[in-house]
N, C-alpha and C positions, 0 to 999 in steps of 0.2 A: 857179314851176315848177322852177327849178334846185334849190331846197331839197328839194322833193318827190322829184325825181329822185335826189338824193344819198341820201335815206332808202331808196328802193327799191333802189338799188345796194348799199347797206350790207346790207340785208336779204337780197338775193340772194347776196352774198358769204358771209354767215354760214351761209345754207342750204347752199351748196356745201361749205363746210368741215365742217358737221355731217354731211352725207351721206357725205362722204369718210371721216370718222372712224369712222362706224358700219360702213361697208363694210370698212375696213381692220381694224377690231377683229374683225369676224366672220371675215375671212380668216385672221387670226392664230389665232383659236380653232380653226378647222377644220384648220389646218396642224398645230397642237400636239396636238389631241385625236384627230382622225381624218381621214385622207385617204380620201375615199369610194371612189375608184377603186383605190387602192393600186397604181398602175401601176408594174410592175417592182420594187415594194418599195424605191423609191429613198429614201423617207423612213421613219424609224423609226415604228412604230405605238405610240402612247401610249394606255394604258388607265388611266383614272381609276377607282380602287377606293375607294369611300367606306364607312366604317362608324362606329359611334358609341361603341364601348367603348374602354377604355384599351389602349395598345400591349402591355402585359404580361399581357393576358388570353389564354385559349386562342384566341379569334377574332382578336385583334390580332396575336398571334405567328404564327398560321397564315397570315394575310394577307401578312405580311412574308416568311414562308417560301415562299409561292406566288409572290410577286414575284421572289424570287431564283431559283427553279426555272424560271420562264418565261424570264427573261433568259438563263440557262444553255442551256436547250433550244432556244431560237431564235437562239442566237449573237448576242444583242443586237438582233435585228430587232424584238422587242417589249419594251417597257418598261412595267411596271405601277407606277403611282404610287399609293401607299396614303395615304389621308387618314383618320386615326384621331380618336377623341374628338369626333365630330360637327363637325370643323373645316371640312368642306366642306358637308355637309348634316346636319340633325338627323334623328332616326329618324322624325319626322313628315313630313319633306320628301323623303327619299332615294328612295322608291318612285316618286313623281311625277317626280323628276329623271331616274330611269332610263327611265321611259316616254317622256319628252320627248327623251331622247338627250343630256341635259346631262352625264351621267355614264355610264360603260360597265358598271361592276360594282358591286354592293352585296351585303350578306349580312344581310338583316333577320331578326328572330326570326319564328318561325312565326305568332305573333299578328298581325304586320303583314300577312301574306299573306291572312288571313281577310277583310280588307276587300275584296279582289279576288275571292277564291274561298272562299265560305262553308264548303264541305266541309272545308277545312283546320282548322275549329274543333275537329275530333276530336282534334288534337294538343295542344289546351289543356285537355282534360278531366283532372281530378285523379285520380291513382292509376291512370292508363291503362297505364303501363309498370311492369314488375316490377323491372328492374335495367338496368344499362348494356348487357349482352349482349342483352336483349330489345329495347331501343331500336335497337341497331345492326342486328339481324336485320330489324326492320321497315323501317328507312329505307334499307337497302342491298338490300332484296328487292323483290318485286313491288309492294308497297304504295308504297314510296318512288318507284319508277319511274313509277307511275301518278300520284302526286301531282305529280311534276315535269312530266309530260305536260300536266296541267291548266294549267300556266303558259303553255304555248304558245298557248292561246286568247286570252291577253292581250298577246301580243307580247313574251314573255319566254322566254329559254332558261335552264332550270334546269340547273346544272352538278353540284351536290353538296350533301349535308347535312353541316354541321359541328356539333360538340358543345360545350356549355358546362356540361353536367352537370345534376344534379337541383336543383330549387329548394327552399329552406328558408324558414322563417318568422322574421321579426325584429320586435322591438317595443322601444319605449322605455318603455312603461308597466309591463309585467308579463310573466312567462313565458306563452307561448301553448301550452297543453297540452290543455285541454278546449274544445269548441266555444264554450261560454259565455264563454271568456276573450277572444273577439274582439268581444263585444257592446259597441257604443257607440264603438269605436275607428275612426279614419280610416286607410285603407291606400292607399299608392301602388300603382297597377297600370299595366301596359301597356294600351293601348287594345285591349280584347278583350271581346266580349259574354259569352263563357264565363267569363273570369276575373272580370268584374264580378259576374256572378250567383253565382260561387263565394263571394265575400266577403259578398254579401248573405245567402246561405243561412247563413253563420256569424254573422250579426248585425252585421257591420262595415259601414263606409261606404267604398266604393271611390272613389278619386280618380285619374283618368288623368293621369300626368305623364311628359313625355318624359325618356328616360334621362339625357340630357346636362344636365337641370335638377334631377335628384334631389338632388345634394349641396347645392345652394343651398336647395332646399325643406326639406331636413333641418335646415340651419342656422337656418332661420326657423320651425322647428317646425310645418310645415304639415300633417304627418300623423304618426300614431302608430306605424305599422308598414309592412311591405312583405314581398314574397316575392322572393327572388333566389338566385343561386348563390353558393357560397363564394368563387369567384374574383372575381366582380363586387363583392361587399360588402367583400372584403379589399382589392382593388386600388384601389377608390375611397374606402376609409376609412369606409364607412357604419356600421361597428360602433362608431365613436366617438360616434354619436348614438343608436343603437339596440342596447344591449348584451345584450338577451335574445334568444338564438338557439335556435330549435327545429329539430332535425334531423328533418324530416318526409318528405323525398323525395316530396312529394305531386305535384309537377309537373315537367315537363322543359323546360329552356330550350335549344332548338336553333336553328340558323340554316340558311337555304337560300341558297347562293351562286348568284347569278343574273346574267345579262348581257343587255343590250338585244339582242333577237333580230335586228333589222335590222343592227346593227353586226356581230353574229356571222356572219350570212349573207354579208356582204361580205368576210369574211376568207378568204384562201387556205386550201385544204383542209389543206395541210401545217402551217400556223400553227394551225388549229383542233386538229389532232392533237397538236401540241406542247403547247398550252394544256391539253388534256384530260389528257395524261400528267402534266403538272405538277400539275393539280388532284387527280388520284388520289393522288399522293405526298403532297401537302400535306394532303389529307383524312385519310389514314392516320396521318400525324404528328399532326394535330389531335386525333383521337379518343384517342390514347394520352396526349397532353399534357394534355388536359382532365381525364382521370381522375387523373393524377399531381398536377397543380396543385391540384385541389380537395382531395385528400387531404392534401397538404403544408400548404396554407394553413389547413385546418381544425385540423390539429395545432398550428399557430402560434397560432390563436385560442384554443385550449384552454389554452395556457400563459399567456394574458393574465389578469391579476387583474380587469380591468374588463369582461370578457365572460363571460356565464353561458350555458353550453351545456347543452341538454337533449335527449335522444333519446326520441322517442315510442315507447311500447311497442306490441306488436301489438294489444292490446285498445283502446288509445287511438286507433290508426289506424282501427280498425273504427268507432269513434264518428264520426270525421271522414267516413268513406266513406258512412255512413248519411245524413249531412247532404247529401252531394253527389249522392245517387241521382237527384234531380229533373233534374240536368244531363244524365245519360245518357238519361233518359226523353224529355227535350225534343229531344236530338240525334237519337234514333231516330225520333221522330215526323216530324222534318223531312227526314232523309236515309236512313232505314231502318237496318237493323242490319249491312249488308254491311261497311262500313268497320270497325266495331267488331269484328266476327267475324274479319276478316282480320288485324287488329292483335293480337288476343288469341292467335291461332294463326297466326303468320306462316309463309309458304312459303319 
């Protein structure tokens, strides 16, 4: 009996220690990340901002700019801690982490939002936008406001749209000029029904790969091509593996900056106001920076002997657009023409 009693005593002691560790760990997490009551703002409010691209990209730089502005405008009452390069969550994990409240802010690509709100697929349609000015008018106008409101049905507060510019085509096999050039090649894509169908219409084989795994997949020759912005392919060195670059401007890579709605609703009104002011300034800075950075880094790529750059002609673009017409027909059947009409002629 004594031996049995000793084992039970040891078990009970270990159980007490384990429960105490779990409780203390949770308490530390709540204290560091978010004080639910924010009583008297005695503690600094910490905001975790997770994203998956490099620090020196338009999104990475804008996130850091935003963090600096928030600290200034709140006199240090709010601190935004930015986690870049998928160091906290991958792009396949961060949306769920936001909904759980494990992270307060993220800035996923439009494609990631389509998993929650299918209407957002419209933003993945190829050749939807004419130029940067057209994109900006859409996303800062009534269409953009309505897209952000749709997020509220999922427990998310949409704050702003950020830019990374137009997407281009890359290949390690050959220049991608005619639709037939895509036939039989494997292409890395973001998880998106529209983008998957886009490459299938061109005769390619789409493969969904998380952004933070693209470089390793390229090293292992797991796919032949991809679509991406100049700043992404330059900052990550993708051009080292895929030297054929086609300037197609066929798609747009933008981000929506979002915050966990429950977290947002518990913030004092003056803090919300400060954060929104910082977001407006960071957003304006981001749009200008994205344009400048893509232009500068494209010029640097053109000077490289190991990179071959080709600009699609107007006639060649028309050939691509004809291939993509079924995507528009499918979207219209599912959601009607309203979104397309409002985007083509933004108010």
